[in-house]
Structures are given as structure tokens and as C-alpha cells.
C-alpha positions in Angstrom: 0.0 0.1 0.1 1.4 3.3 -1.0 0.6 5.1 2.3 2.3 3.7 5.4 -0.7 3.0 8.0 1.5 1.4 10.5 3.8 4.4 10.7 1.1 7.0 10.1 0.6 9.9 12.3 -2.5 10.4 14.5 -5.6 11.4 12.3 -5.5 15.1 13.4 -2.1 15.5 11.9 -3.1 14.3 8.7 -3.8 17.0 6.0 -7.2 17.6 4.7 -9.2 17.3 7.8 -10.8 20.7 7.7 -11.9 20.3 3.9 -13.1 16.8 4.9 -15.5 18.2 7.3 -16.6 20.6 5.1 -17.3 18.1 2.3 -19.1 15.5 4.8 -21.3 18.7 5.5 -22.0 19.2 1.8 -22.5 15.5 1.2 -25.0 15.4 4.3 -26.9 18.2 2.5 -27.0 16.3 -0.6 -28.1 13.3 0.9 -31.6 15.1 1.8 -31.7 18.2 0.0 -33.9 16.8 -2.8 -36.2 15.2 -0.4 -36.6 18.4 1.9 -37.1 20.4 -1.0 -40.1 18.3 -2.0 -41.2 18.6 1.7 -40.7 22.3 1.8 -42.7 23.1 -1.4 -45.6 21.4 0.3 -47.9 24.6 0.1 -47.4 24.2 -3.9 -48.5 20.5 -3.9 -51.2 21.0 -1.4 -52.7 23.5 -3.8 -52.1 21.3 -6.7 -53.3 18.0 -5.2 -55.8 19.4 -2.4 -57.6 15.9 -1.9 -54.7 13.6 -1.7 -52.9 14.6 1.5 -49.6 15.3 -0.3 -47.5 16.0 2.9 -48.3 12.6 4.3 -48.8 10.3 1.0 -45.2 11.5 -0.2 -43.5 10.6 2.7 -45.3 7.2 2.8 -44.1 6.8 -1.0 -40.6 7.7 0.0 -40.0 5.8 3.2 -40.7 2.1 2.4 -38.0 2.4 -0.4 -35.7 4.2 2.0 -36.1 1.7 4.7 -36.4 -1.5 2.7 -33.5 -1.1 0.4 -31.2 0.1 3.3 -32.2 -3.1 5.3 -31.1 -5.3 2.4 -27.9 -3.4 1.7 -27.0 -3.5 5.6 -27.5 -7.2 5.5 -24.9 -7.5 2.7 -22.7 -4.5 3.9 -19.4 -6.3 4.3 -19.6 -7.2 0.5 -21.0 -4.0 -0.8 -19.1 -1.5 -2.9 -19.5 1.7 -1.0 -18.3 3.9 -3.8 -20.8 2.4 -6.2 -23.8 3.1 -3.7 -22.9 6.7 -3.1 -22.4 7.4 -6.9 -25.8 5.7 -7.6 -27.4 7.5 -4.8 -26.4 11.1 -5.9 -27.2 10.4 -9.5 -30.7 9.4 -8.6 -31.2 12.5 -6.6 -30.0 14.7 -9.3 -32.0 12.8 -12.2 -35.2 12.7 -9.6 -35.0 16.4 -9.2 -34.7 17.0 -12.9 -37.8 14.7 -13.5 -39.7 16.7 -11.2 -39.0 20.0 -13.4 -39.8 18.0 -16.6 -43.1 16.8 -15.2 -44.3 20.2 -14.0 -43.2 21.8 -17.4 -44.9 19.0 -19.4 -48.2 19.2 -17.6 -48.1 23.0 -17.2 -48.6 22.9 -13.7 -51.9 21.0 -13.7 -52.9 18.7 -10.9 -54.7 15.4 -11.1 -54.2 12.0 -10.1 -51.8 11.1 -12.8 -49.6 13.8 -12.1 -49.6 13.1 -8.5 -48.8 9.4 -9.1 -45.8 10.6 -11.1 -44.7 12.9 -8.1 -45.1 9.8 -5.8 -42.8 7.8 -8.0 -40.2 10.5 -8.0 -40.6 10.4 -4.2 -39.9 6.6 -4.2 -36.7 7.4 -6.4 -35.6 9.7 -3.6 -36.1 7.1 -1.1 -33.7 4.5 -3.2 -31.2 7.2 -3.6 -31.5 7.8 0.4 -30.9 4.2 1.0 -27.9 4.2 -1.2 -26.3 7.6 0.1 -27.2 7.7 3.9 -26.1 4.3 4.8 -23.1 4.0 2.8 -21.8 7.2 4.2 -22.7 6.9 7.8 -21.0 3.5 7.6 -17.9 4.9 5.9 -17.7 7.8 8.0 -18.0 5.9 11.2 -14.6 4.3 10.6 -13.2 7.7 10.4 -12.9 10.5 12.9 -16.1 11.4 14.9 -16.0 14.8 13.5 -16.8 13.5 10.0 -20.1 11.7 11.3 -21.1 14.8 13.1 -20.4 17.0 10.2 -22.5 14.7 8.0 -25.4 14.5 10.4 -25.3 18.3 10.7 -25.3 18.6 6.9 -28.5 16.3 6.8 -30.1 19.0 9.2 -28.7 21.9 7.2 -30.3 20.7 4.2 -33.8 21.3 6.0 -32.7 24.8 7.0 -31.4 25.8 3.4 -34.4 24.5 1.8 -36.7 26.3 4.2 -34.8 29.4 3.8 -34.9 29.4 -0.1 -38.8 28.3 0.1 -39.4 31.6 2.1 -37.2 33.5 -0.3 -39.1 32.3 -3.5 -42.4 32.5 -1.7 -42.1 36.2 -0.9 -40.3 36.9 -4.4 -43.3 35.3 -6.4 -46.3 35.6 -4.1 -47.9 38.6 -5.9 -47.1 37.4 -9.4 -49.5 35.1 -11.5 -48.8 31.3 -10.8 -46.2 32.4 -8.2 -46.5 29.3 -6.3 -45.4 27.3 -9.6 -42.6 29.6 -10.7 -41.1 29.4 -7.1 -41.3 25.7 -7.0 -39.7 25.3 -10.5 -36.8 27.5 -9.4 -36.5 25.6 -6.2 -35.9 22.3 -8.0 -33.6 23.9 -10.4 -31.3 24.9 -7.6 -31.8 21.5 -6.2 -30.6 19.8 -9.7 -27.4 21.8 -9.5 -26.5 21.3 -5.9 -27.0 17.5 -6.2 -24.7 17.6 -9.2 -22.1 19.6 -7.0 -22.4 16.6 -4.4 -21.8 14.1 -7.1 -18.8 15.8 -8.2 -17.4 16.2 -5.0 -17.7 12.7 -4.1 -16.4 11.5 -7.3 -13.3 13.5 -7.6 -12.2 15.2 -4.4 -13.4 13.4 -1.2 -11.6 10.1 -1.7 -8.2 11.8 -2.7 -8.0 13.9 0.6 -4.9 12.6 2.7 -6.9 12.1 5.9 -9.6 10.0 4.0 -6.9 7.9 2.4 -5.4 7.4 5.8 -8.7 5.9 7.4 -9.6 4.0 4.3 -6.1 2.4 4.4 -6.3 1.8 8.1 -9.6 0.1 7.4 -8.2 -2.0 4.6 -5.5 -3.1 7.0 -8.0 -4.3 9.5 -9.8 -6.4 6.8 -12.4 -4.0 5.4 -13.7 -4.7 1.9 -15.9 -2.0 1.5 -13.2 0.6 1.0 -11.4 -1.2 -1.9 -13.0 0.7 -4.8 -12.5 4.1 -3.1 -8.9 3.2 -2.4 -8.4 2.2 -6.0 -9.9 5.6 -7.3 -7.5 7.3 -5.2 -4.7 5.5 -6.6 -3.9 3.1 -3.6 -3.8 -0.6 -3.9 -5.2 -2.3 -0.8 -2.6 -5.0 -0.4 -4.2 -6.2 2.9 -7.1 -7.7 1.0 -5.1 -10.7 -0.2 -4.1 -11.4 3.3 -7.5 -11.4 4.6 -8.3 -14.3 2.3 -5.1 -16.0 3.1 -5.4 -15.5 6.9 -9.2 -14.9 7.7 -8.7 -15.6 11.3 -6.3 -12.8 12.0 -9.1 -10.3 10.5 -12.2 -12.0 12.2 -14.9 -9.6 12.9 -18.0 -9.6 15.0 -21.2 -10.3 12.9 -23.7 -7.8 12.5 -25.9 -9.6 14.7 -23.5 -9.6 17.4 -23.0 -5.8 17.1 -26.7 -5.1 17.1 -26.8 -7.2 20.4 -24.0 -5.3 21.8 -25.5 -2.1 21.1 -29.4 -2.8 21.4 -29.8 0.2 23.6 -28.3 2.7 20.7 -30.7 0.8 18.4 -33.7 1.5 20.4 -32.3 5.1 20.9 -32.1 6.0 17.2 -35.6 4.3 16.4 -37.5 6.1 19.3 -35.8 9.5 18.4 -37.3 9.3 15.0 -40.7 7.5 15.7 -41.5 10.5 18.0 -40.3 13.2 15.5 -41.9 11.8 12.4 -45.2 11.3 14.1 -45.4 15.0 14.3 -43.1 16.5 11.6 -44.2 17.4 9.0 -47.5 16.0 8.5 -49.2 17.4 11.8 -47.4 20.7 11.5 -48.7 21.2 8.0 -52.5 20.1 8.5 -53.4 20.1 11.9 -52.3 23.3 13.6 -55.4 25.4 12.9 -55.8 28.9 11.4 -53.5 31.4 12.6 -52.4 35.1 11.8 -49.5 33.9 9.7 -52.0 32.4 7.1 -50.2 30.3 4.4 -46.8 31.2 6.0 -47.5 29.4 9.3 -46.8 25.8 8.2 -43.6 27.3 6.5 -42.3 28.9 9.5 -43.1 25.9 11.7 -40.9 23.7 9.4 -38.2 26.4 9.2 -37.9 26.8 12.9 -37.7 23.0 13.4 -35.1 22.6 10.9 -32.9 25.6 12.3 -33.0 24.1 15.9 -32.4 20.7 14.5 -29.2 22.0 13.0 -28.2 23.8 16.2 -28.9 20.7 18.3 -26.3 18.7 16.1 -23.7 21.1 16.9 -24.1 21.2 20.7 -22.3 17.8 21.2 -19.1 19.3 20.0 -19.0 21.0 23.2 -17.5 18.3 25.7 -19.3 19.5 28.8 -22.7 19.2 27.1 -22.2 16.0 25.3 -24.4 13.3 26.5 -22.2 10.1 27.2 -24.2 8.1 29.7 -26.1 5.2 27.8 -28.8 5.3 30.5 -29.1 9.1 30.5 -29.4 9.1 26.7 -32.3 6.4 26.9 -34.1 8.4 29.8 -33.9 11.7 27.6 -35.1 10.0 24.5 -38.2 8.4 26.4 -38.9 11.9 28.0 -39.4 13.3 24.7 -42.8 11.4 24.1 -44.2 13.9 26.4 -44.2 16.1 23.1 -47.3 14.2 21.9 -49.8 15.4 24.6 -47.9 18.7 24.5 -48.5 19.2 20.8 -52.0 18.1 21.0 -53.1 20.6 23.7 -51.0 23.4 22.2 -52.7 22.8 18.7 -56.3 22.8 20.6 -55.7 25.6 23.0 -52.4 27.5 22.5 -51.5 30.4 20.1 -48.9 30.3 17.3 -46.1 31.4 19.7 -46.3 28.3 21.9 -46.5 26.2 18.8 -43.3 27.7 17.3 -41.5 27.2 20.7 -42.8 23.7 20.9 -41.7 22.9 17.3 -38.1 24.5 17.9 -37.6 22.4 21.0 -38.5 19.2 19.1 -35.9 20.1 16.5 -33.2 20.9 19.1 -33.8 17.5 21.0 -34.0 15.5 17.9 -30.7 16.8 16.3 -28.6 16.7 19.7 -29.6 13.1 20.5 -28.9 11.8 17.2 -25.6 13.1 17.3 -24.7 12.0 20.6 -25.8 8.4 19.7 -24.1 8.3 16.3 -20.7 9.7 17.7 -20.6 7.5 20.8 -21.8 4.1 19.3 -19.1 3.1 16.9 -16.1 3.6 19.4 -14.0 0.8 20.4 -14.5 -1.4 17.4 -12.4 -2.1 14.4 -13.0 -0.5 11.0 -15.1 -3.3 9.3 -17.3 -3.4 12.6 -17.7 0.4 12.7 -19.0 0.3 9.1 -21.5 -2.5 9.9 -22.8 -0.7 13.0 -23.2 2.6 11.0 -25.3 0.8 8.4 -27.4 -0.8 11.2 -27.8 2.4 13.1 -29.2 4.0 9.8 -31.7 1.0 9.4 -32.9 1.9 12.9 -33.1 5.6 11.9 -35.0 4.9 8.8 -37.3 2.3 10.5 -38.0 5.0 13.1 -38.9 7.5 10.5 -41.2 5.0 8.6 -42.9 4.0 11.8 -43.5 7.7 12.6 -45.0 8.5 9.2 -47.6 5.7 9.5 -48.3 6.9 13.1 -48.7 10.4 12.0 -51.9 9.4 10.3 -53.6 8.7 13.9 -53.9 12.6 14.1 -56.4 12.4 11.5 -59.0 10.2 13.3 -62.1 11.8 13.9 -61.4 14.6 11.3 -63.5 13.0 8.5 -60.9 12.6 5.8 
């Protein structure tokens, strides 16, 4: 191998760490930017498809693909080509965003069941792309420095902030013009297309060639990881250890995914419960069940924006050592306490004004981001690189499983509303 891992310096001394953190943040953005774009223009889709509950149905079309495909890929993660997964994911995000523009232009902004089905299919494509990117990247970054995972997760949240900010700008810019909602939505997805293309190029040509990334991937190959081979080859490094793995498998023996799950079952439940709770409220309940307020059509957009901003802030809080939650029991207790949000949101929507709802939504986002990063930064510690990759993939399965369950439970808010 062209990089001397055994004699290598400590990771922080390897060049490219800051740029790596920045690219991880951008890749995190790209992993959810297209999907958040679809969620953030919900006012346009509610206008276009008023009878089909688009904020709920589109999420329901997205999540089975995201969860199911991630589950399959996690089962075979030790043999999966991580580079190919990420390239496929970002390509699908780009093509899906472009397809939304084509569909809207071809139908001239008309609604109807056929158009709605087309939008749902594209939503499923975004779910497939997410299954490729998010699991592969979290697994890959879990075998690198914790700052990379934190930055990637912050990027996921930042995608929501950026899309919310862009949506508020486009809504304000085109609100008074004829067909303003549609023009703003098309501009929105044009920006999304460009951003996804940038992420695709960054991952293809830049990230894998950073010295710190080559250091960690070379180290992973030395510990028997097969998932990094294609990325190392693209960076011009020959992973000689792979041949040694075949010759002496006992030396490179790793825990199975099942064993890793059993050792970290509390972390698995942590991630699952965080997202069950969050997605049972956001975005469906916030979009349709908060009543009429002085902000009018801006109200749901403001709620989504506040959730996204505080979710992003929460993902940076664990970088302050004294505020990072390390205790496994403490983490579980905090996550269980979040279920008090359910009665809080119910009574606030029924009796409270918009100020209380904005505060509650902000706190939901803050706790979601903070607890997610605390779990994902702590869980992979103490394992070899192949095990860290497997554990990262397994945690993403639990995350997406929680999202899927939360999306289904979100429909319970409609009971008794005559839908």
C-alpha cells in the first residue's frame, strides 16, 4: 500500500481534515436536499393536489423504499461496494430532481391523479437514493474521525434549513405574481438539481483523494475491510491487505452484524425512538393540524423552518464536551422523556396560540438533532473499522425504521377529522 498506515501519524495531523469536514457537511446536505425540497414546497403540492394529503402520502411513498433497500444493503454491507452505492445515490437524487421539473413543465402545472402518481414515483426514487447514500456514508464515515460523522449529520439538518430559507425567499419573491407558487417551485428544484450535481462531483473527484480520508480507508483495509477497496483504487492506492484477509481470515475476524446489534441494542432503540416520535409530528401534523393563525399560508413554512434551524443547532451542541451526553442510560431516559411532546403538541394545537407552537416545534428540532449526534458519535467507539462500518449501517436502518414508523403513526392525528 502506498500509504504507510503502521507508521502513520495521528489522524488530526493528517492533512485535509478541515476540507473533509466541509465536504462531509455538503454530502450530508446532498443526501436530503432533494427530499427536503419536496417537503418544503408542500404549500404548492397542497394547492395542486388538495384531496390527496400530499405531505403525508409523499412521505409514505418515500419511506418504504428508503427503509427496505437500506435493510437489504445492511445485511450484505460487508460485500457492498460503498463507492458505487454513493455514486448511484447522488445520481438518482440529481435525475429525480430534474424529473420533477420536466413533469411540471410537461403538464403545465396541472394537478390530477396521474400527475400525483408521477410525483409519488419520484418520491420513491428519492427514497431509493437515500438508501444508497445515507447508509453508505454513515458506515464509511463511522470508521473515520467522529467529527466527520457529526459534520455529515449536521449537513442533513442543514439541508432542511437551506431548503426552508430558499422556500421563504421564493415564496416572498413570487407571491404576488400570477402562478407564483409554480414559478417558485420550479426555481427551487432547479437549484436542487445544481446542488446534487455538485455533491456528485465532490464525492467522485475530491473527497476520496484527501490525505486524511486515504489514511482512514487504508487503515480500514489493513483491518480487513472490503468496502473501501473501490474508493482506495479510485484514489490510486492498492489495498494489499485484501489478499492477506483471504489467506488468514482468523487474523481479521470481526463481529457479525447480529453480534454488533446485540451489543448495541440500546443505541438501536435510541435512534429508532428518536425518529418515531419526531416523524409522528413532523411534517404532517405541523402542516395540516395546527389550525388557522395570523401567519396564514406562511404558518406551516415558519414551523418547518424553525424545526430545521433548531435541529441544525442541536447537532452542533455535542461538539462542546461538557454538553455531550455520554451515559447510555441517560441517553435512553432523555429519549423516552421526549414522548411528552405528543400530549404537548395536542393541547397546544387545540388551545395554544402560534407562539407556543413555534416554541414547541423548535424544542422538538433541538432535541432531535442533539440526541441523534450523541448516539452516532458514541456508538462506533471501540470497534475495528469493518465493525464500525457495519454498526453505522445498522444504526441507519434503525433511523429509517423509526422514520417509517413515525410516518405511519402520523396518520393517527387524522382520526375523527372526517378525511
